[in-house]
C-alpha positions as a printed Julia matrix, in Angstrom:
358×3 Matrix{Float64}:
   9.85  -21.7    19.83
   8.72  -24.93   19.93
  10.79  -28.1    18.66
   7.53  -28.72   16.54
   8.67  -25.39   14.42
  10.44  -26.01   10.91
  13.56  -24.31   10.37
  11.43  -21.87    7.81
   9.2   -20.8    10.84
  12.06  -20.15   13.37
  14.04  -17.86   11.02
  10.76  -15.81    9.84
  10.93  -12.06   11.26
   7.11  -11.49   10.47
   5.48   -8.09    9.22
   3.9    -6.19   12.3
   0.79   -4.94   10.92
  -0.58   -1.08   12.59
  -2.22   -1.11   16.15
  -6.2    -1.44   15.95
  -6.22   -0.03   19.31
  -9.59    0.47   21.57
  -9.49    3.29   22.61
 -12.72    5.24   23.3
 -13.41    8.7    21.13
  -9.51    7.36   19.52
  -8.8     9.53   16.38
  -6.98    6.67   14.14
  -3.89    8.06   12.03
  -2.17    5.03   11.71
  -2.84    2.48    9.37
  -3.64    4.47    6.28
  -7.59    3.41    6.16
  -9.47    6.08    4.39
 -11.38    8.12    6.5
 -14.74    8.24    4.6
 -16.79    5.04    4.28
 -17.35    2.71    0.96
 -19.53    4.04   -1.86
 -23.66    3.23   -0.77
 -23.25    1.06   -4.03
 -20.99   -1.08   -2.25
 -23.2    -1.78    0.73
 -25.88   -2.76   -1.69
 -24.23   -5.0    -3.52
 -22.89   -6.74   -0.73
 -26.34   -6.55    0.64
 -27.75   -8.13   -2.9
 -24.89  -11.0    -2.11
 -25.56  -12.25    0.72
 -28.35  -14.38   -0.25
 -28.9   -18.27   -0.19
 -25.96  -18.76   -3.12
 -23.57  -18.27   -0.11
 -23.95  -22.22    0.18
 -21.69  -22.27   -3.16
 -18.54  -21.85   -3.96
 -17.65  -18.63   -5.33
 -16.48  -18.12   -9.03
 -12.78  -19.18   -8.9
 -12.3   -17.13  -11.53
 -13.87  -13.9   -10.34
 -14.93  -13.12  -13.87
 -17.39  -10.22  -13.11
 -14.58   -8.73  -11.28
 -11.95   -8.93  -13.52
 -14.12   -8.09  -16.63
 -15.06   -4.66  -14.72
 -11.4    -4.01  -14.08
 -10.56   -4.49  -17.48
 -13.31   -1.81  -18.67
 -12.01    0.53  -16.09
  -8.63    0.23  -17.22
  -8.95   -0.37  -20.84
  -7.42   -3.93  -20.79
  -8.59   -7.82  -21.64
  -9.61   -9.27  -18.41
  -6.59  -11.72  -19.25
  -4.36   -9.34  -17.93
  -6.2    -8.72  -14.56
  -5.67  -10.65  -11.51
  -7.23  -10.28   -7.99
  -6.93  -11.76   -4.68
  -7.08  -11.46   -1.09
  -5.67   -8.07   -0.56
  -2.93   -6.62   -2.04
  -0.68   -8.73    0.23
  -1.94  -11.72   -1.21
  -1.38  -10.48   -4.61
   2.16   -9.75   -3.74
   2.87  -12.82   -1.93
   1.83  -14.9    -5.07
   4.16  -12.22   -7.26
   7.04  -13.18   -4.76
   6.62  -16.84   -5.87
   5.77  -16.68   -9.62
   7.74  -13.73  -10.89
  10.35  -12.06   -8.09
  12.58  -15.45   -7.34
  15.5   -16.08   -9.14
  19.13  -16.51   -8.99
  20.44  -12.84   -9.02
  18.83  -10.66   -6.37
  16.1    -9.3    -6.25
  16.17   -5.6    -5.64
  14.05   -3.07   -3.47
  14.38    0.34   -1.71
  16.24    0.22    1.61
  13.17    2.32    3.46
   9.84    0.65    1.66
   7.01   -1.54    2.52
   8.49   -3.86    5.3
   6.66   -6.84    4.2
   8.88   -7.41    1.29
  11.77   -8.82    3.15
   9.25  -10.47    5.21
   8.35  -12.47    2.11
  11.79  -13.11    0.91
  12.55  -14.77    4.2
   9.71  -17.1     3.58
  10.15  -17.81    0.43
  14.35  -18.24    0.37
  14.36  -15.24   -2.1
  17.89  -13.35   -2.26
  17.45   -9.61   -2.17
  19.56   -6.44   -2.14
  18.44   -3.35   -0.75
  19.03   -0.2    -2.58
  19.54    2.93   -0.81
  16.9     5.8    -1.37
  18.77    8.83   -1.97
  19.61   11.8     0.91
  16.12   13.09    0.68
  14.46    9.71    0.38
  13.56    9.53   -3.21
  14.03    6.31   -5.13
  17.18    6.95   -8.22
  15.9     4.38  -10.77
  19.34    4.81  -12.18
  20.95    2.81   -8.97
  18.38    0.06  -10.23
  20.62   -0.36  -13.7
  22.64   -3.33  -11.96
  22.35   -7.01  -12.66
  19.34   -8.55  -10.61
  16.74  -11.25  -11.04
  13.6    -8.87  -10.78
  12.95   -5.2    -9.05
  10.18   -4.44   -7.08
   9.22   -0.87   -5.62
   5.95    1.2    -4.0
   4.78    4.38   -6.28
   4.23    6.31   -4.13
   6.62    5.01   -2.09
   6.05    3.92    1.49
   6.31    4.97    4.02
   7.95    7.79    2.64
   5.01    8.73    0.32
   7.36   10.26   -2.44
   6.66    9.53   -6.05
   8.47    8.54   -9.26
   7.34   10.1   -12.55
   5.81    7.89  -15.4
   8.96    8.74  -17.26
  11.54    7.71  -14.73
   9.18    4.12  -14.24
   9.5     3.75  -18.14
  13.78    4.67  -18.04
  13.83    1.75  -15.31
  12.25   -1.04  -17.92
  14.0     0.17  -20.87
  17.19   -0.11  -19.09
  15.62   -3.56  -17.56
  13.79   -5.38  -20.12
  14.68   -9.15  -19.28
  13.53   -8.83  -15.71
  10.01   -8.74  -14.04
   8.96   -5.02  -12.25
   6.39   -4.88  -10.12
   5.25   -1.55   -9.11
   2.96   -1.52   -6.12
   0.57    1.07   -6.51
  -1.35    0.85   -2.97
  -1.31    4.62   -3.0
  -0.73    5.9    -6.41
  -4.8     7.28   -6.53
  -3.81   10.02   -4.3
  -1.35   11.81   -6.45
   0.3     9.8    -9.33
   0.04    8.4   -12.75
  -0.47    4.14  -12.6
   2.22    2.63  -14.3
  -0.84    0.69  -15.99
  -0.55    2.87  -19.04
   3.0     1.29  -19.67
   1.66   -2.45  -19.78
   0.99   -2.59  -23.23
   4.63   -1.46  -24.18
   6.42   -3.61  -21.36
   5.87   -7.18  -21.08
   8.27   -7.64  -17.63
   6.03   -4.94  -16.02
   2.87   -6.01  -13.56
   1.12   -3.02  -11.75
  -0.01   -4.22   -8.31
  -3.12   -2.1    -6.79
  -5.43   -2.54   -3.47
  -9.01   -1.41   -2.71
  -8.25   -0.66    0.6
  -7.14    2.81    0.95
  -8.45    5.01   -2.39
 -11.77    2.84   -2.37
 -12.45    2.84    1.59
 -12.54   -0.99    1.62
  -9.85   -2.2     3.81
 -12.23   -4.4     5.74
 -12.97   -6.4     2.32
  -9.27   -7.32    1.23
  -9.19   -7.09   -2.07
  -6.23   -6.4    -4.16
  -5.54   -6.63   -8.05
  -2.65   -7.01  -10.27
  -2.36   -5.99  -14.11
  -0.04   -6.91  -16.87
   0.91   -9.19  -19.7
  -1.31  -12.41  -20.02
   1.64  -14.37  -19.45
   2.52  -12.27  -15.98
  -1.53  -13.13  -14.81
  -1.08  -16.5   -15.78
   2.09  -17.45  -13.53
   0.09  -15.64  -10.59
  -2.92  -18.06  -11.55
  -0.6   -21.24  -11.48
   0.39  -20.2    -7.92
  -2.96  -19.46   -6.62
  -4.51  -22.54   -8.35
  -1.33  -24.73   -6.65
  -2.7   -23.0    -2.86
  -6.28  -22.05   -2.99
  -8.47  -21.42   -5.78
 -11.43  -19.62   -3.87
  -9.95  -16.38   -3.06
 -12.25  -13.8    -3.33
 -15.77  -14.55   -1.68
 -19.02  -13.84   -3.43
 -19.7   -10.69   -1.41
 -16.43   -9.49   -1.56
 -16.53   -9.53   -5.33
 -19.94   -7.89   -5.47
 -18.42   -5.03   -3.65
 -15.26   -4.27   -5.29
 -17.09   -4.61   -8.63
 -19.36   -2.14   -7.36
 -16.75    0.34   -6.12
 -15.12    0.55   -9.45
 -18.32    0.86  -10.82
 -18.94    4.35   -8.92
 -16.45    5.94  -10.4
 -17.78    9.37   -9.2
 -17.67    8.46   -5.28
 -14.34    7.23   -5.81
 -13.47   10.73   -7.32
 -15.0    12.65   -4.55
 -13.73   11.2    -1.44
 -10.24   10.91   -3.26
 -10.12   14.78   -3.9
 -11.08   15.13   -0.4
  -8.05   13.11    1.18
  -5.64   14.92   -1.31
  -7.35   18.49   -0.34
  -6.96   17.25    3.59
  -3.24   16.04    3.17
  -2.04   19.62    1.73
  -3.63   21.49    4.53
  -2.22   18.94    7.08
   1.36   19.55    5.55
   0.94   22.89    5.63
  -0.12   22.83    9.55
   2.9    20.35   10.26
   5.26   22.88    8.67
   3.85   25.82   10.64
   4.69   24.18   13.75
   8.21   23.45   12.42
   7.81   19.89   11.64
   9.93   18.64    7.98
   7.41   16.82    5.98
   8.38   14.88    2.82
   6.47   15.44   -0.16
   3.59   13.01   -0.44
   1.57   11.39   -3.12
  -0.25    9.0    -0.81
  -2.83    9.6     1.8
  -0.1     9.88    4.67
   2.62   11.87    5.27
   5.83   11.3     6.89
   7.22   13.82    9.2
  10.2    14.73   11.8
  10.88   17.65   14.06
  14.45   18.93   14.87
  13.25   19.56   18.78
  11.33   16.24   19.41
  11.88   12.73   19.56
   9.4    10.81   17.52
   8.72    8.22   19.83
   8.09   10.83   22.75
   5.72   12.54   20.47
   3.79    9.62   19.71
   3.27    8.66   22.85
   1.98   11.88   24.22
  -0.08   12.04   21.16
  -1.12    8.35   22.28
  -2.26    9.68   26.07
  -4.52   12.36   24.66
  -6.34    9.34   21.98
  -4.35    9.92   18.56
  -2.39    7.21   17.32
   0.21    7.43   15.12
   2.25    4.98   13.27
   6.13    4.95   14.68
   8.35    2.75   12.26
  11.73    1.61   13.81
  14.14    1.44   10.89
  17.14    3.29   10.89
  17.21    5.87    8.66
  13.64    7.17    9.7
  13.62    6.24   13.38
  12.83    9.94   14.4
   9.74   10.16   11.95
   6.45    9.48   12.26
   4.23    8.4     9.36
   0.81   10.11    9.73
  -2.27    8.92    8.02
  -4.53   11.21    6.6
  -7.9    11.61    7.75
 -11.05   14.18    7.96
 -10.5    17.71    8.22
 -11.9    17.6    11.35
  -9.38   14.69   12.69
  -6.3    16.51   10.9
  -7.15   19.82   13.1
  -7.6    18.13   16.22
  -3.92   16.61   15.91
  -2.47   19.94   14.74
  -4.43   21.3    18.31
  -3.1    18.28   20.37
   0.73   19.15   18.95
  -0.07   22.96   19.62
  -0.78   21.84   23.52
   1.91   19.29   23.7
   4.46   21.96   22.3
   3.42   24.66   24.63
   2.77   22.86   27.26
   6.67   21.5    27.22
   8.13   25.1    26.11
   6.19   26.13   29.33
   8.21   23.59   31.14
  11.55   24.48   29.84
């Protein structure tokens, strides 16, 4: 800790991203990346954007991309905001929409970046406990607050709220901003975008990192009432007007335009998730119902940290999140069928070896 640090920095507990290890022959199932490559159309669009125009600043409004996203969702471009990954979009939303006198509400087991943003921006918050089976109970959010945010499906549990439940919450809290973080919605849920026209307090945040295989490009978006989008623009333009570079804008637009490829890869991930979930249950794991591209699992006989370490010794990396209620759970990203089979076979070897030694 340096004497030159500000008081804000001294008090921060930064978010810890998933490890990006360099292990030969690694099966990487710890950061919820898509196991399939981006659309070939994305590669072509990025290559075309890699020209002499790179000497010029990109369009600060990302107009073509916003118009393409608006067409995709049946919205106006004034209802679309884009940023450098959904984390940046969320960070702008915390400043623009979620900082009020009353506390912000979000689940006690959820995306840990939320509390980091609250610390960074001085936002009072109150965590709302998930139910015993790790679900969000919308009735628990019928309390005085300044704003509400949660992922749907929730992360790291993968559990999904229905559109009817989200609408009930919006009806119960019409006077506060409600942000739905839909990083994983494409893998099994219905997007709350369908509710935007009826609820001016609703902001939906999405990312191209997961279902469109573009974690390395860093493109996120928000969808909502034009006044909510204007708030995000005001904060962005007070910080960095040129958020998305030219290749990112071109590649992201191409990803939305190749809908057939998106659906093909998404369906493959969903099928692999159900197949892996069944295999884990056969081996005695409890697997939470997931609508995401990961599963949260625990085994009644084996310590989660121990299991993660044994897998890592065999070049398979999964994520252990040291949060109190899920300390005995592992989050496993969905890989290809071959990667999921390798995980199951490795678990068989570990558990059989342990059984032989007891």
